[in-house]
C-alpha positions, 0 to 999 in steps of 0.5 A: 742436103746442101748439094740437093737445095743447090740443085733445086734452086739454081737462085740459091746455089749462086748465092751460096757460091757468092758467099764462099768466094767472099769468105775465102777473099775475107779469110786471105785478107785478114791473114795478110793483114796479121802478117803485116801488123807483126813485127819481124819474125813474130809471124814464124811464132804462130807455127809450131816448133816441131819438125815440118814436112815440105815438098822439094822440086822433085816431089820427094818429102823432106824434113825441115829442121826445127826452129832454134830454141833461141831468137834474136831481138833488136830495134831501129825507128827513125822518121827520116832516112839518112846515111846513118839509118841506111847503114844501120839497116845494112848492119841489121841485114848482116844477121839474115845469113846467121838466122837462115844458117842456124834457124833464129827468129828475129823480133824487130821493134820499129816503133817506140813503146816508151821514151828513151832506151826503155822501149828496150826491156819493155819489148823484151818483156812482152816477147818473154810473156808471149812465150810464157803463155805457150806450152812448155815444149813450144816455147823459146828458151832464151832471147839474145838482145843486140844493138843495131850498130854491129854487124854480124861477121861469122855465120858459122857460130851458133849462139847455142855454144855460148848457153850454160851448160848442165849444172848451171841451170840458175844462170839467167843472164850472160853479159860482158863488161868492157872497160866502163863496166857492164855493156848491154849491147849483146846479152842473153836472157833466159825465157822465164819468171826472173827475167820478166821481173828483172826487165820490169824492175829496170823499166820501172827504175825511173819511177823510183828514182825520178832524178836519175838521168845518164847517157846510157841509161837503161844500161847503167840501170842494169848494171846496177840492178844485177850487182843487188844481191837478189839478182847477181846469183843468176848473172854471169860475165863472160869474156867479151870476144865471144859475142860483143866484140869492139872495133879496135879503137886503140890498145890500152897500154896504159892498164896493168897487163896483170889485170887482164883488162882486155877489151878484145877488139875484134878479129876475123873469126869473132862472131860480131863487131860492135861500135859503141862511142864511135860517134860521128864515125859510126856510119863509115865503120858499119859500112866498112865492115858490111863491105869487108864481109861481102868482099871476103866472106871466107875470111870471116866466116871461120867453122866454129871449131877452128875459132879456138872458142870450144876450149875457151867456153869449156874451161870458162864454165869449168873455172871462171863461172864458179868464181864469178862474185869474186871476179866481179868484185876485183873487176868493180874495185879496179874500176873504181880505181881506174875511174879515180887514180887513173883519171887523175893521172890522165889529167896530169898527162894531158896538162903536160901535153898541152904545155908541150904543144905551146912550148914547141908552137912553131917547131915542125910537126914531126919534133912536136909528135915526137915529144908528145909520144914520148910523154904519152909513154912516160905517163903510161908506165907512171898510170900503170904504177899508180894503178898498181899501188892503188890496188895494193893499198885497197887489198891492204885496207880490206885485209885490215878490216877484216882482221879487225873485225875478226879480232873484236869479235 
């Protein structure tokens, strides 16, 4: 019918052609606007996760692997370009090979939503809600948050390796502790209602605690929340070296070795290197590792089976994961001892070191450093003994309280 009208009326035919061209232009423009307006990686979410057929140069059809059920999330925004922001952009770009290798989508927030670091949980909440709207078979299953100040060093390690095995479906958050407690610079969180409630509780914390303030506010709040009874049964703290190893800022020679309080400093073959607390040196450190990876990729891209993680991960889920509550109770007890008894010993050490510097003023630099080193070594041993005694007292006091309570019952 349309063909007949166009044939009989050339003027109308011209109008229809113009209208058709305009419609195509509008469709292309709208598609471009949508693409421009979505954060990195989000456009991919519009596609189905099922396997797609693509055409190669030799006209043979091949199957493209499906997207992973894990996606990464990060945020980085700033007003002015500086050496620091350029380094952070390089750090984020270090994930590209890893994402391509394992088919990970990457969400990158480029504009603040809320003040401080609360944009972080708010942004993650929006992504999880978007996923929950989808049919179950099309959803992501996990998000991995990573701060901008870390460099992805081993593209061979799949994030799937760190997920809970069968029997741990109740675990919804996988995190790591460092010497000061939780470090949420990297963590895994499951796509489900539990995670929405946790993240919204974190986002709303200031509303119900208006006087609260901390340098690492969202991290301190998360650490507090996940220790509450309604949350802790769904959280595990895994060895730090798995996915949150630090640049080697110095070994902890003043902590009892039986505490196994390892920072898990970065070594070639680990997934990434993180720089919390690096201060002004962070930019140089990021650039140093980015260049090192580019210069010797074969040194850092260690095949997963050769990293010894396979056995360690299996052993963790078979043993330590089942003792999470007990392990964390011991961790936090020792953390409190370190903050009190350890800090007291540190203050005494620093006072003695200053007295040495004053007394030896005018002496050679080598002699002063020799005296300072001997005094530090002395205090390391003293601090270890003080910490051990404090832990012994804590355990005896705890046993005594349990015994007395039982005796009165």
